[in-house]
C-alpha positions as CSV (number, residue, x, y, z in Angstrom):
1,M,0.3,-0.1,-0.3
2,I,1.1,3.6,-0.9
3,S,2.3,4.9,2.3
4,S,2.3,8.9,1.9
5,I,0.6,10.8,-0.9
6,L,1.2,14.5,-2.2
7,V,-2.3,16.1,-2.6
8,A,-2.1,18.2,-5.8
9,N,-5.2,20.2,-5.2
10,R,-7.2,22.2,-3.0
11,G,-10.8,23.1,-1.6
12,E,-13.4,20.0,-0.8
13,I,-11.5,17.7,-2.9
14,A,-8.2,18.2,-1.0
15,V,-10.3,17.6,2.4
16,R,-12.0,14.4,0.8
17,I,-8.5,13.1,0.0
18,V,-6.9,13.8,3.3
19,R,-9.8,11.9,4.9
20,A,-9.4,9.0,3.0
21,C,-5.8,8.8,3.6
22,R,-6.4,9.2,7.6
23,E,-8.7,6.2,7.4
24,L,-6.2,4.2,5.2
25,G,-3.4,4.7,7.6
26,I,-1.7,6.8,5.1
27,R,0.2,10.0,5.5
28,S,-1.1,13.1,3.6
29,V,0.9,15.9,2.3
30,V,-0.9,19.2,1.0
31,A,0.3,21.1,-1.7
32,F,-0.9,24.7,-1.3
33,S,-0.8,28.1,-2.9
34,D,-0.4,31.3,-0.8
35,A,-4.0,32.0,-1.2
36,D,-4.7,28.9,0.5
37,R,-2.5,28.9,3.4
38,H,-4.8,28.9,6.0
39,S,-7.1,26.6,4.5
40,L,-9.2,23.8,5.8
41,A,-7.4,20.9,4.0
42,V,-3.8,22.6,5.3
43,R,-5.2,22.4,8.8
44,M,-6.0,18.9,8.2
45,A,-3.1,17.2,6.7
46,D,-0.3,15.7,8.4
47,E,2.1,17.9,6.4
48,A,1.7,21.0,4.0
49,V,3.8,22.5,1.2
50,C,3.7,25.8,-0.2
51,I,4.0,25.4,-4.2
52,G,3.7,29.1,-5.4
53,P,1.8,32.4,-5.6
54,P,-2.1,32.4,-5.5
55,A,-2.2,32.2,-9.7
56,A,-3.1,28.6,-10.6
57,S,-0.6,29.1,-13.5
58,E,2.1,29.5,-10.7
59,S,1.1,27.0,-8.2
60,Y,-1.6,24.1,-9.0
61,L,-0.6,24.0,-12.4
62,N,2.9,24.6,-11.8
63,I,4.3,20.8,-12.5
64,P,7.8,21.2,-11.6
65,N,6.9,22.6,-8.2
66,L,4.4,20.0,-7.6
67,V,7.1,17.3,-8.4
68,S,9.5,18.8,-6.2
69,A,7.3,19.1,-3.4
70,A,6.2,15.4,-3.7
71,V,10.0,14.4,-3.6
72,L,11.1,17.0,-0.9
73,S,8.2,15.8,1.6
74,H,9.3,12.0,0.7
75,C,5.8,11.0,-0.9
76,D,5.6,7.9,-2.8
77,A,2.5,9.0,-4.6
78,V,0.6,12.1,-6.0
79,H,-3.2,12.5,-5.9
80,P,-4.0,15.0,-8.9
81,G,-7.6,15.1,-7.4
82,V,-10.3,17.1,-9.9
83,G,-9.6,19.8,-12.6
84,F,-6.1,21.4,-12.4
85,L,-3.7,18.8,-13.7
86,S,-5.8,15.7,-13.1
87,E,-6.3,14.8,-16.7
88,N,-2.8,16.2,-17.9
89,A,-0.7,13.3,-19.3
90,G,2.6,15.3,-19.2
91,F,1.9,15.9,-15.1
92,A,1.1,11.9,-15.1
93,R,4.5,11.1,-16.9
94,E,6.3,13.7,-14.8
95,V,5.1,12.1,-11.7
96,T,6.1,8.7,-12.5
97,D,9.6,9.8,-14.1
98,A,10.4,11.2,-10.6
99,G,10.0,7.5,-9.2
100,L,6.4,8.4,-7.8
101,V,3.0,6.8,-8.4
102,F,0.4,8.8,-10.0
103,I,-3.1,8.0,-8.9
104,G,-4.8,7.7,-12.1
105,P,-4.5,5.8,-15.1
106,P,-1.1,5.8,-17.3
107,A,-0.2,8.9,-19.1
108,E,-0.7,6.9,-22.5
109,T,-4.5,6.4,-21.5
110,I,-4.9,10.0,-20.2
111,S,-3.4,11.5,-23.8
112,L,-5.7,8.8,-25.6
113,L,-8.8,10.2,-23.8
114,G,-7.8,13.7,-23.7
115,D,-8.6,13.9,-27.3
116,K,-11.9,13.5,-27.8
117,V,-11.6,12.4,-31.5
118,Q,-9.3,9.6,-30.7
119,A,-11.4,8.8,-27.6
120,K,-14.3,8.8,-30.1
121,Q,-12.5,6.7,-32.5
122,T,-11.7,4.0,-29.4
123,A,-15.5,4.1,-28.7
124,I,-16.4,2.9,-32.2
125,G,-13.8,0.1,-32.0
126,Q,-15.3,-1.4,-28.9
127,Q,-18.7,-1.1,-30.5
128,V,-19.8,1.6,-28.2
129,P,-22.7,3.5,-29.9
130,V,-21.5,6.9,-30.6
131,I,-23.2,10.3,-31.9
132,P,-23.3,10.8,-35.7
133,G,-20.5,13.1,-36.3
134,S,-17.1,13.7,-38.5
135,T,-14.7,10.6,-39.0
136,G,-12.1,12.7,-37.5
137,S,-11.1,16.1,-36.7
138,V,-12.2,19.1,-39.3
139,A,-9.6,19.6,-41.7
140,D,-11.2,22.7,-43.4
141,I,-14.3,24.4,-43.9
142,E,-15.2,22.6,-47.4
143,A,-14.6,19.3,-45.4
144,A,-16.9,20.5,-42.6
145,R,-19.4,21.3,-45.0
146,R,-19.7,18.2,-46.3
147,D,-19.8,16.3,-42.9
148,A,-22.2,19.0,-41.8
149,A,-24.3,18.1,-44.6
150,E,-24.4,14.6,-44.2
151,I,-24.8,14.6,-40.2
152,G,-27.8,17.0,-40.9
153,Y,-28.2,20.1,-38.8
154,P,-28.0,21.5,-36.5
155,V,-24.5,20.5,-35.7
156,I,-22.4,21.3,-32.8
157,V,-18.6,22.1,-33.2
158,K,-16.4,20.8,-30.4
159,A,-12.8,21.1,-29.2
160,A,-10.7,17.7,-29.7
161,A,-8.7,18.6,-26.4
162,G,-12.0,20.2,-24.8
163,G,-13.8,20.3,-21.5
164,G,-16.2,22.5,-19.6
165,G,-18.0,23.8,-22.5
166,K,-14.8,25.7,-24.0
167,G,-14.7,25.7,-27.7
168,M,-18.1,24.3,-28.2
169,R,-20.7,25.9,-30.5
170,I,-23.9,25.2,-32.0
171,C,-24.6,25.6,-35.8
172,H,-27.8,25.6,-37.3
173,R,-27.7,26.9,-40.8
174,E,-24.5,25.9,-43.1
175,E,-24.4,29.9,-43.8
176,D,-23.2,30.1,-40.3
177,L,-20.6,27.3,-39.9
178,A,-17.3,28.8,-41.3
179,G,-17.7,31.5,-38.4
180,I,-18.6,29.3,-35.9
181,L,-15.6,26.8,-36.7
182,Q,-13.6,29.9,-36.3
183,I,-14.7,30.8,-33.0
184,A,-14.8,27.4,-31.5
185,S,-11.4,26.9,-32.9
186,A,-9.7,29.9,-31.4
187,E,-11.7,29.3,-28.0
188,A,-10.2,26.0,-28.2
189,Q,-6.7,27.2,-28.9
190,K,-6.9,29.9,-26.2
191,A,-8.0,27.2,-23.5
192,F,-6.1,24.2,-24.2
193,S,-3.5,25.3,-26.5
194,D,-5.0,23.2,-29.1
195,G,-7.3,24.5,-31.8
196,T,-8.2,21.3,-33.1
197,V,-12.5,20.7,-33.4
198,Y,-14.8,18.3,-34.8
199,L,-18.4,17.9,-35.8
200,E,-21.3,15.9,-34.2
201,K,-25.0,15.9,-34.4
202,Y,-26.7,18.4,-32.1
203,L,-29.1,16.4,-29.9
204,T,-31.8,19.1,-29.1
205,S,-32.9,18.1,-25.7
206,P,-30.8,14.6,-24.5
207,R,-30.0,13.3,-21.0
208,H,-26.5,13.7,-19.6
209,V,-25.9,10.5,-17.9
210,E,-22.7,9.3,-16.9
211,L,-21.2,5.9,-15.4
212,Q,-18.9,5.7,-12.5
213,V,-16.3,3.1,-13.5
214,L,-13.1,1.5,-11.3
215,A,-10.5,-0.8,-12.5
216,D,-7.4,-2.2,-11.0
217,S,-3.9,-3.4,-12.6
218,Q,-5.3,-7.1,-12.5
219,G,-7.6,-6.7,-15.2
220,N,-10.9,-6.1,-12.8
221,V,-13.5,-3.6,-14.1
222,V,-16.6,-2.3,-12.6
223,H,-19.3,0.1,-12.9
224,L,-21.3,1.7,-10.0
225,G,-24.4,2.7,-12.1
226,E,-24.9,6.0,-13.3
227,R,-25.7,9.5,-12.2
228,D,-27.6,11.9,-14.2
229,C,-26.1,15.4,-14.7
230,S,-28.8,16.8,-16.8
231,V,-29.5,20.0,-14.7
232,Q,-26.5,22.7,-16.3
233,E,-25.6,25.9,-16.5
234,N,-23.2,27.0,-19.4
235,H,-22.0,23.1,-19.5
236,Q,-21.4,23.4,-16.1
237,K,-23.4,20.8,-13.7
238,L,-25.7,22.1,-10.9
239,V,-27.7,18.8,-9.4
240,E,-26.9,15.3,-9.9
241,E,-28.6,12.3,-9.0
242,S,-28.7,8.7,-9.1
243,P,-30.4,6.6,-10.5
244,S,-31.7,8.4,-13.6
245,T,-35.4,8.6,-14.2
246,A,-34.4,8.3,-17.9
247,V,-32.6,4.9,-17.3
248,D,-34.6,1.7,-16.7
249,D,-32.7,-1.4,-15.9
250,D,-32.3,-2.7,-19.6
251,L,-30.4,0.5,-20.5
252,R,-28.4,0.3,-17.3
253,E,-27.0,-3.1,-18.4
254,K,-26.4,-2.0,-21.9
255,M,-24.5,1.0,-20.9
256,G,-22.7,-0.7,-18.1
257,A,-21.6,-3.5,-20.7
258,D,-19.9,-0.7,-23.1
259,A,-18.5,1.2,-20.3
260,I,-16.7,-2.2,-19.0
261,R,-15.6,-3.3,-22.6
262,L,-14.3,0.1,-23.0
263,F,-12.2,0.4,-20.2
264,S,-10.9,-3.0,-20.3
265,S,-9.8,-2.1,-23.5
266,L,-7.6,0.6,-22.3
267,D,-5.9,-1.4,-19.8
268,Y,-7.2,1.5,-17.3
269,V,-6.4,1.4,-13.5
270,G,-8.2,3.8,-11.1
271,A,-11.5,5.7,-11.4
272,G,-12.9,7.3,-14.3
273,T,-16.4,8.0,-15.8
274,I,-17.7,7.2,-19.1
275,E,-20.3,9.9,-20.2
276,F,-23.4,9.3,-22.7
277,L,-26.2,11.5,-23.9
278,V,-29.6,9.5,-23.8
279,E,-32.2,10.3,-25.9
280,D,-35.5,8.3,-26.8
281,G,-34.0,5.3,-24.8
282,R,-30.7,5.1,-26.8
283,H,-27.2,6.0,-25.6
284,Y,-24.6,7.6,-27.4
285,F,-20.9,8.0,-26.1
286,M,-19.6,11.4,-25.6
287,E,-16.3,11.3,-23.6
288,V,-14.5,9.5,-20.8
289,N,-12.9,11.6,-17.8
290,A,-9.7,9.9,-16.7
291,R,-10.0,10.9,-13.3
292,V,-12.4,11.1,-9.9
293,Q,-15.5,13.3,-10.4
294,V,-16.9,16.4,-8.6
295,E,-20.1,14.3,-8.1
296,H,-18.7,10.9,-6.8
297,P,-20.0,11.1,-3.5
298,V,-23.9,10.4,-5.0
299,T,-22.5,7.2,-6.4
300,E,-20.9,6.5,-3.0
301,M,-24.5,7.2,-1.3
302,V,-26.2,4.6,-3.4
303,T,-23.5,2.2,-3.5
304,G,-21.7,2.6,0.0
305,V,-18.4,2.1,-2.1
306,D,-15.4,4.6,-1.1
307,I,-14.2,5.6,-4.6
308,I,-11.2,7.5,-3.2
309,A,-10.0,4.9,-1.2
310,E,-10.5,2.2,-3.9
311,Q,-8.6,4.4,-6.6
312,I,-5.4,4.6,-4.0
313,R,-5.7,0.7,-3.5
314,A,-5.7,0.4,-7.4
315,A,-3.0,2.6,-7.6
316,S,-1.0,0.9,-5.1
317,G,-1.4,-2.6,-7.0
318,E,-3.9,-4.1,-5.0
319,P,-7.1,-5.6,-6.6
320,L,-10.5,-4.2,-5.9
321,S,-12.3,-4.5,-2.8
322,I,-15.3,-5.3,-4.6
323,T,-16.7,-7.0,-7.6
324,Q,-19.7,-6.5,-9.9
325,D,-21.6,-8.9,-8.0
326,D,-21.2,-6.6,-5.1
327,I,-22.8,-3.6,-6.2
328,D,-26.3,-3.0,-5.4
329,L,-28.0,0.4,-6.0
330,R,-29.8,1.2,-3.0
331,G,-32.3,3.8,-3.0
332,Y,-31.9,7.5,-4.3
333,A,-29.0,10.2,-4.2
334,V,-29.0,13.5,-4.8
335,E,-26.1,16.4,-5.1
336,C,-26.7,20.2,-5.2
337,R,-23.4,22.1,-5.7
338,V,-23.0,25.0,-3.6
339,N,-21.2,27.8,-5.2
340,A,-20.0,31.2,-4.4
341,K,-21.0,34.2,-6.2
342,A,-18.3,36.4,-5.2
343,P,-15.1,35.8,-3.1
344,G,-15.2,36.8,0.4
345,T,-14.4,35.6,4.0
346,V,-17.2,33.4,5.5
347,T,-18.2,35.4,8.6
348,H,-20.9,32.5,9.6
349,Y,-21.0,28.8,8.6
350,Y,-23.7,26.1,9.6
351,P,-23.8,23.2,7.4
352,P,-27.0,20.9,7.9
353,G,-27.2,17.5,9.2
354,G,-29.7,14.8,10.1
355,F,-30.6,11.1,8.5
356,G,-28.9,10.6,4.9
357,T,-27.3,14.0,4.7
358,R,-23.8,14.6,4.1
359,V,-21.6,17.5,3.0
360,D,-18.2,17.9,1.1
361,S,-16.8,21.4,1.9
362,F,-13.7,23.4,2.7
363,L,-15.8,26.1,4.6
364,H,-16.0,27.1,8.2
365,T,-16.5,30.2,10.0
366,G,-13.4,32.6,9.3
367,A,-12.7,30.8,6.0
368,I,-11.5,32.5,3.1
369,V,-12.9,32.1,-0.7
370,P,-10.2,33.6,-2.8
371,P,-11.1,35.2,-6.3
372,F,-8.4,32.9,-8.2
373,Y,-10.2,29.4,-8.4
374,D,-13.6,27.4,-9.1
375,S,-16.7,28.8,-7.5
376,L,-17.5,25.5,-6.2
377,V,-17.6,26.0,-2.2
378,A,-19.6,22.9,-1.0
379,K,-21.5,19.7,-1.9
380,L,-24.6,18.9,-0.3
381,I,-25.6,15.2,-0.9
382,V,-28.6,13.3,0.5
383,H,-29.9,9.9,0.4
384,G,-33.3,8.7,0.3
385,R,-35.4,5.3,0.1
386,D,-36.7,6.9,-3.4
387,R,-36.5,10.0,-5.2
388,D,-39.4,11.9,-3.2
389,E,-37.9,11.3,-0.2
390,G,-34.6,12.2,-1.3
391,L,-35.9,15.4,-3.0
392,A,-37.7,16.4,0.2
393,R,-34.7,15.6,2.2
394,M,-32.9,17.6,0.0
395,D,-35.0,20.9,0.4
396,R,-34.7,20.7,4.1
397,A,-31.4,20.3,4.0
398,L,-30.6,23.1,1.9
399,S,-33.2,25.4,3.9
400,E,-30.8,24.5,6.8
401,F,-27.6,25.6,5.4
402,E,-26.5,29.0,6.6
403,I,-23.2,30.5,4.8
404,A,-22.9,34.4,5.3
405,G,-20.2,36.6,4.2
406,V,-20.2,35.4,0.7
407,P,-23.1,34.9,-1.3
408,T,-23.9,31.6,-2.8
409,N,-26.6,30.0,-5.0
410,I,-28.3,27.7,-2.0
411,E,-31.6,29.6,-2.7
412,R,-31.4,28.9,-6.5
413,Q,-31.0,25.3,-5.6
414,R,-34.0,25.2,-3.5
415,D,-35.8,26.8,-6.8
416,I,-34.5,23.9,-9.1
417,I,-35.3,21.1,-6.7
418,N,-38.9,22.2,-6.0
419,S,-39.5,23.1,-9.4
420,R,-42.5,21.1,-11.1
421,V,-40.2,20.3,-14.4
422,F,-37.0,18.5,-11.9
423,Q,-39.8,17.1,-9.7
424,G,-41.7,15.3,-12.8
425,G,-38.4,13.7,-13.7
426,V,-38.9,14.0,-17.5
427,F,-36.6,16.9,-19.0
428,G,-33.3,17.1,-20.9
429,T,-30.1,19.5,-20.6
430,D,-31.9,22.4,-21.3
431,V,-33.9,21.9,-18.6
432,L,-32.7,24.9,-16.2
433,A,-34.3,27.1,-19.1
434,H,-37.6,25.9,-18.3
435,I,-37.4,26.0,-14.3
436,M,-36.2,29.4,-14.6
437,K,-39.3,30.7,-16.9
438,E,-41.4,28.3,-14.4
439,I,-40.2,30.4,-11.7
440,G,-40.3,34.0,-13.3
441,Q,-36.6,34.4,-14.0
């Protein structure tokens, strides 16, 4: 088993990893920027190392500083968390070249999956259904016009190295295609240093459904059921739930078989997520996230599996502690992301509690929410025997959640949870627009 881990991240995910290390008897070392010097993760860890100034480019994205911090603090592994360098093949390679264990899949696998065009071709090779689209990246506008005419409008232009909605544009008419391609490519170049784009058929109102997968170096691969992530704003997830109201047992079995077949072909090790779009009872491969997801607690609540612990075990060369036959989806879980609307200092913090209620956060009274990073400050997760009970519990928990000094989206999350369209369970990725219309915003 790994004995000492550098946590190369911040916020709630750093706290989550430190807690898992403590339970496994592993020494944790948190890498922090000057802005996070007094953070909860730093206070909780066995040791902490400053890796640079507040700007992420000089700290959490600074590969030499992170690797040096791991070596000098005598760690034998690095956990990248989520975001930042968690899907950076170069970082994974530098970690392993330094003689350390990267808690994630091999660099070659990350590189393959990071290119959405290559990942799609790999999925096709494993007979995983994909959204109709260009066979590769768009070479020029004429090729794009031919592909779009064959696919049928509307089409969506996507960055090959994309994520988070960057480099993504919808095109409804041929006359707009050239301009949209140029904008999407420029945005992708700025965000990912890679302007490569490709085309797919745009599904107007699908469900965004992902499956959690775990794999070890012995070839064992299991899936832990699905999470529905359809409630999004600007392609950023707000609410995640499991099971999905759009997935029945037959579809879950098909998606699970596709996920296991694909991950087995990749020699994958650790935690990963395969994302699908679901429409009219059919599922289409979208991408693989080669890391743990922000919303992993939803799956933990319905399966009882500690995903971070399994990640660490797999990276240590140990087999998974579970098999597919052990996985039993129990009840219903939902997560609401609590985001800060502005930076500031938390003057009062009172998280909700009670039966079936979990809060993953780095906040406390006096905590500083700096302006340099992602706006996520807490994740509220609840479990119920069924969806009705779970949503009632979430509403109760949101009503108890008190954060002062920093404005948040808690009330908006209550609006979403209590809206008729969300409560009804029949919606697509455009659901937020319908909810805002329902509540008069």
